[in-house]
A tleap script that builds the chain and sets N, CA, C and O, in Angstrom:
source leaprc.protein.ff14SB
mol = sequence {
  NMET TRP ARG ARG ARG ARG ARG LEU ARG GLU
  GLU ALA ALA GLU GLU ALA ARG PHE LEU ARG
  LEU ARG HIE GLY ASP THR ALA VAL SER ALA
  ALA GLN GLU LYS LEU ALA ARG PRO ASP VAL
  THR SER TRP GLY ARG ALA VAL LEU LYS GLU
  ALA ILE LYS LEU LEU GLN CSER
}
set mol.1.N position { -0.387 13.736 -11.718 }
set mol.1.CA position { 0.249 12.574 -11.285 }
set mol.1.C position { 1.603 12.448 -12.056 }
set mol.1.O position { 2.626 12.109 -11.462 }
set mol.2.N position { 1.588 12.688 -13.198 }
set mol.2.CA position { 2.818 12.509 -13.997 }
set mol.2.C position { 3.877 13.486 -13.592 }
set mol.2.O position { 5.078 13.222 -13.535 }
set mol.3.N position { 3.292 14.708 -13.298 }
set mol.3.CA position { 4.288 15.783 -12.963 }
set mol.3.C position { 4.875 15.536 -11.531 }
set mol.3.O position { 5.980 16.004 -11.256 }
set mol.4.N position { 4.184 14.835 -10.641 }
set mol.4.CA position { 4.644 14.552 -9.229 }
set mol.4.C position { 5.730 13.479 -9.471 }
set mol.4.O position { 6.810 13.584 -8.890 }
set mol.5.N position { 5.490 12.497 -10.274 }
set mol.5.CA position { 6.463 11.403 -10.443 }
set mol.5.C position { 7.707 12.025 -11.136 }
set mol.5.O position { 8.828 11.706 -10.739 }
set mol.6.N position { 7.545 12.894 -12.150 }
set mol.6.CA position { 8.709 13.513 -12.701 }
set mol.6.C position { 9.534 14.314 -11.675 }
set mol.6.O position { 10.762 14.252 -11.604 }
set mol.7.N position { 8.814 15.010 -10.953 }
set mol.7.CA position { 9.508 15.874 -9.881 }
set mol.7.C position { 10.173 14.972 -8.855 }
set mol.7.O position { 11.209 15.376 -8.327 }
set mol.8.N position { 9.704 13.860 -8.544 }
set mol.8.CA position { 10.202 12.931 -7.551 }
set mol.8.C position { 11.626 12.432 -8.173 }
set mol.8.O position { 12.649 12.450 -7.488 }
set mol.9.N position { 11.609 12.000 -9.482 }
set mol.9.CA position { 12.769 11.547 -10.129 }
set mol.9.C position { 13.890 12.673 -10.219 }
set mol.9.O position { 15.059 12.416 -9.932 }
set mol.10.N position { 13.497 13.865 -10.609 }
set mol.10.CA position { 14.323 14.921 -10.607 }
set mol.10.C position { 15.062 15.287 -9.290 }
set mol.10.O position { 16.262 15.556 -9.240 }
set mol.11.N position { 14.196 15.266 -8.207 }
set mol.11.CA position { 14.749 15.592 -6.938 }
set mol.11.C position { 15.613 14.491 -6.362 }
set mol.11.O position { 16.581 14.765 -5.653 }
set mol.12.N position { 15.254 13.177 -6.677 }
set mol.12.CA position { 16.090 12.055 -6.300 }
set mol.12.C position { 17.389 12.111 -6.991 }
set mol.12.O position { 18.428 11.835 -6.391 }
set mol.13.N position { 17.369 12.489 -8.343 }
set mol.13.CA position { 18.692 12.544 -9.028 }
set mol.13.C position { 19.557 13.684 -8.466 }
set mol.13.O position { 20.777 13.538 -8.377 }
set mol.14.N position { 18.968 14.771 -8.102 }
set mol.14.CA position { 19.739 15.861 -7.477 }
set mol.14.C position { 20.289 15.392 -6.095 }
set mol.14.O position { 21.455 15.627 -5.777 }
set mol.15.N position { 19.448 14.740 -5.301 }
set mol.15.CA position { 19.981 14.281 -3.962 }
set mol.15.C position { 21.048 13.227 -4.199 }
set mol.15.O position { 21.992 13.152 -3.412 }
set mol.16.N position { 20.954 12.429 -5.213 }
set mol.16.CA position { 22.003 11.415 -5.308 }
set mol.16.C position { 23.329 12.054 -5.756 }
set mol.16.O position { 24.410 11.660 -5.320 }
set mol.17.N position { 23.204 13.057 -6.644 }
set mol.17.CA position { 24.425 13.834 -7.057 }
set mol.17.C position { 25.062 14.499 -5.819 }
set mol.17.O position { 26.267 14.412 -5.585 }
set mol.18.N position { 24.198 15.163 -5.048 }
set mol.18.CA position { 24.716 15.832 -3.849 }
set mol.18.C position { 25.424 14.754 -2.826 }
set mol.18.O position { 26.512 14.976 -2.295 }
set mol.19.N position { 24.758 13.716 -2.650 }
set mol.19.CA position { 25.358 12.670 -1.716 }
set mol.19.C position { 26.710 12.130 -2.261 }
set mol.19.O position { 27.666 11.934 -1.511 }
set mol.20.N position { 26.747 11.910 -3.535 }
set mol.20.CA position { 28.030 11.372 -4.174 }
set mol.20.C position { 29.123 12.447 -4.024 }
set mol.20.O position { 30.274 12.151 -3.702 }
set mol.21.N position { 28.718 13.704 -4.270 }
set mol.21.CA position { 29.858 14.739 -4.111 }
set mol.21.C position { 30.231 14.864 -2.650 }
set mol.21.O position { 31.420 14.971 -2.348 }
set mol.22.N position { 29.406 14.857 -1.844 }
set mol.22.CA position { 29.778 15.084 -0.357 }
set mol.22.C position { 30.362 13.845 0.315 }
set mol.22.O position { 31.307 13.980 1.093 }
set mol.23.N position { 29.845 12.645 0.051 }
set mol.23.CA position { 30.258 11.476 0.710 }
set mol.23.C position { 30.957 10.399 -0.086 }
set mol.23.O position { 31.451 9.421 0.473 }
set mol.24.N position { 30.995 10.578 -1.366 }
set mol.24.CA position { 31.791 9.721 -2.247 }
set mol.24.C position { 31.216 8.205 -2.102 }
set mol.24.O position { 30.022 7.934 -2.236 }
set mol.25.N position { 32.179 7.307 -1.824 }
set mol.25.CA position { 31.796 5.952 -1.726 }
set mol.25.C position { 30.836 5.499 -0.642 }
set mol.25.O position { 30.260 4.413 -0.701 }
set mol.26.N position { 30.680 6.378 0.365 }
set mol.26.CA position { 29.760 6.060 1.482 }
set mol.26.C position { 28.397 6.837 1.203 }
set mol.26.O position { 27.639 7.097 2.138 }
set mol.27.N position { 28.162 7.131 0.135 }
set mol.27.CA position { 26.899 7.927 -0.257 }
set mol.27.C position { 25.658 7.087 0.240 }
set mol.27.O position { 24.786 7.612 0.932 }
set mol.28.N position { 25.616 5.796 -0.131 }
set mol.28.CA position { 24.421 5.061 0.266 }
set mol.28.C position { 24.153 5.018 1.604 }
set mol.28.O position { 23.026 5.265 2.034 }
set mol.29.N position { 25.237 4.679 2.429 }
set mol.29.CA position { 25.019 4.630 3.930 }
set mol.29.C position { 24.600 5.920 4.483 }
set mol.29.O position { 23.751 5.985 5.371 }
set mol.30.N position { 25.214 7.020 3.945 }
set mol.30.CA position { 24.822 8.450 4.364 }
set mol.30.C position { 23.313 8.648 4.043 }
set mol.30.O position { 22.612 9.256 4.852 }
set mol.31.N position { 22.803 8.166 2.914 }
set mol.31.CA position { 21.408 8.396 2.579 }
set mol.31.C position { 20.602 7.584 3.520 }
set mol.31.O position { 19.544 8.030 3.965 }
set mol.32.N position { 21.056 6.399 3.847 }
set mol.32.CA position { 20.255 5.462 4.773 }
set mol.32.C position { 20.180 6.089 6.128 }
set mol.32.O position { 19.147 6.033 6.796 }
set mol.33.N position { 21.285 6.696 6.546 }
set mol.33.CA position { 21.304 7.383 7.908 }
set mol.33.C position { 20.332 8.477 7.906 }
set mol.33.O position { 19.581 8.635 8.869 }
set mol.34.N position { 20.300 9.331 6.760 }
set mol.34.CA position { 19.408 10.474 6.615 }
set mol.34.C position { 17.997 9.950 6.632 }
set mol.34.O position { 17.133 10.568 7.255 }
set mol.35.N position { 17.704 8.769 5.937 }
set mol.35.CA position { 16.346 8.304 5.982 }
set mol.35.C position { 15.906 7.832 7.333 }
set mol.35.O position { 14.702 7.788 7.589 }
set mol.36.N position { 16.776 7.490 8.182 }
set mol.36.CA position { 16.368 6.996 9.529 }
set mol.36.C position { 15.983 8.128 10.504 }
set mol.36.O position { 15.428 7.905 11.580 }
set mol.37.N position { 16.311 9.352 10.062 }
set mol.37.CA position { 16.069 10.488 10.991 }
set mol.37.C position { 14.481 10.557 11.143 }
set mol.37.O position { 13.757 10.301 10.181 }
set mol.38.N position { 13.973 10.913 12.390 }
set mol.38.CA position { 12.618 11.066 12.562 }
set mol.38.C position { 12.004 12.434 12.040 }
set mol.38.O position { 10.780 12.563 12.062 }
set mol.39.N position { 12.751 13.381 11.607 }
set mol.39.CA position { 12.290 14.639 11.168 }
set mol.39.C position { 12.122 14.691 9.620 }
set mol.39.O position { 11.857 15.754 9.060 }
set mol.40.N position { 12.279 13.546 8.953 }
set mol.40.CA position { 12.214 13.647 7.481 }
set mol.40.C position { 10.653 13.310 7.129 }
set mol.40.O position { 10.013 12.378 7.617 }
set mol.41.N position { 10.218 14.179 6.261 }
set mol.41.CA position { 8.840 14.220 5.780 }
set mol.41.C position { 8.584 13.021 4.909 }
set mol.41.O position { 9.534 12.343 4.517 }
set mol.42.N position { 7.317 12.721 4.582 }
set mol.42.CA position { 7.021 11.637 3.748 }
set mol.42.C position { 7.530 11.836 2.306 }
set mol.42.O position { 7.869 10.856 1.644 }
set mol.43.N position { 7.594 13.147 1.785 }
set mol.43.CA position { 8.059 13.413 0.528 }
set mol.43.C position { 9.625 13.189 0.566 }
set mol.43.O position { 10.207 12.656 -0.377 }
set mol.44.N position { 10.218 13.586 1.605 }
set mol.44.CA position { 11.651 13.460 1.726 }
set mol.44.C position { 12.077 12.057 1.845 }
set mol.44.O position { 13.188 11.707 1.446 }
set mol.45.N position { 11.148 11.152 2.434 }
set mol.45.CA position { 11.398 9.713 2.503 }
set mol.45.C position { 11.371 9.117 1.074 }
set mol.45.O position { 12.171 8.256 0.708 }
set mol.46.N position { 10.439 9.613 0.325 }
set mol.46.CA position { 10.216 9.035 -1.108 }
set mol.46.C position { 11.399 9.492 -1.922 }
set mol.46.O position { 11.881 8.703 -2.734 }
set mol.47.N position { 11.921 10.728 -1.772 }
set mol.47.CA position { 13.072 11.216 -2.519 }
set mol.47.C position { 14.348 10.416 -2.068 }
set mol.47.O position { 15.147 10.005 -2.910 }
set mol.48.N position { 14.511 10.215 -0.795 }
set mol.48.CA position { 15.586 9.493 -0.352 }
set mol.48.C position { 15.625 8.002 -0.837 }
set mol.48.O position { 16.682 7.490 -1.207 }
set mol.49.N position { 14.489 7.356 -0.823 }
set mol.49.CA position { 14.361 5.994 -1.280 }
set mol.49.C position { 14.833 5.883 -2.799 }
set mol.49.O position { 15.609 5.023 -3.214 }
set mol.50.N position { 14.242 6.893 -3.565 }
set mol.50.CA position { 14.647 6.856 -5.009 }
set mol.50.C position { 16.142 7.078 -5.243 }
set mol.50.O position { 16.822 6.402 -6.015 }
set mol.51.N position { 16.601 8.139 -4.465 }
set mol.51.CA position { 17.985 8.428 -4.539 }
set mol.51.C position { 18.917 7.177 -4.163 }
set mol.51.O position { 19.933 6.915 -4.806 }
set mol.52.N position { 18.510 6.488 -3.148 }
set mol.52.CA position { 19.207 5.154 -2.774 }
set mol.52.C position { 19.271 4.193 -3.941 }
set mol.52.O position { 20.306 3.623 -4.286 }
set mol.53.N position { 18.032 4.044 -4.554 }
set mol.53.CA position { 17.963 3.229 -5.726 }
set mol.53.C position { 19.003 3.626 -6.831 }
set mol.53.O position { 19.723 2.795 -7.384 }
set mol.54.N position { 19.016 4.896 -7.089 }
set mol.54.CA position { 19.953 5.383 -8.135 }
set mol.54.C position { 21.401 5.283 -7.659 }
set mol.54.O position { 22.220 4.992 -8.531 }
set mol.55.N position { 21.833 5.471 -6.454 }
set mol.55.CA position { 23.129 5.264 -5.964 }
set mol.55.C position { 23.519 3.744 -6.032 }
set mol.55.O position { 24.658 3.406 -6.352 }
set mol.56.N position { 22.619 2.918 -5.749 }
set mol.56.CA position { 22.952 1.423 -5.782 }
set mol.56.C position { 23.135 0.919 -7.236 }
set mol.56.O position { 23.856 -0.051 -7.471 }
set mol.57.N position { 22.493 1.568 -8.175 }
set mol.57.CA position { 22.625 1.048 -9.573 }
set mol.57.C position { 23.835 1.632 -10.284 }
set mol.57.O position { 24.086 1.306 -11.444 }
savepdb mol mol.pdb
quit
């Protein structure tokens, strides 16, 4: 359980970095658009939700 939570945080931080580099100031809206896609897995949704939290803070 701890490893899964740590992996989620690591992947979310990586996703947030990628979104910031690629989209700059619009990274949060890009992440929300990505989250709205129907082909995102449940793990991907969790990662994106954590990444959005990191981007907003």
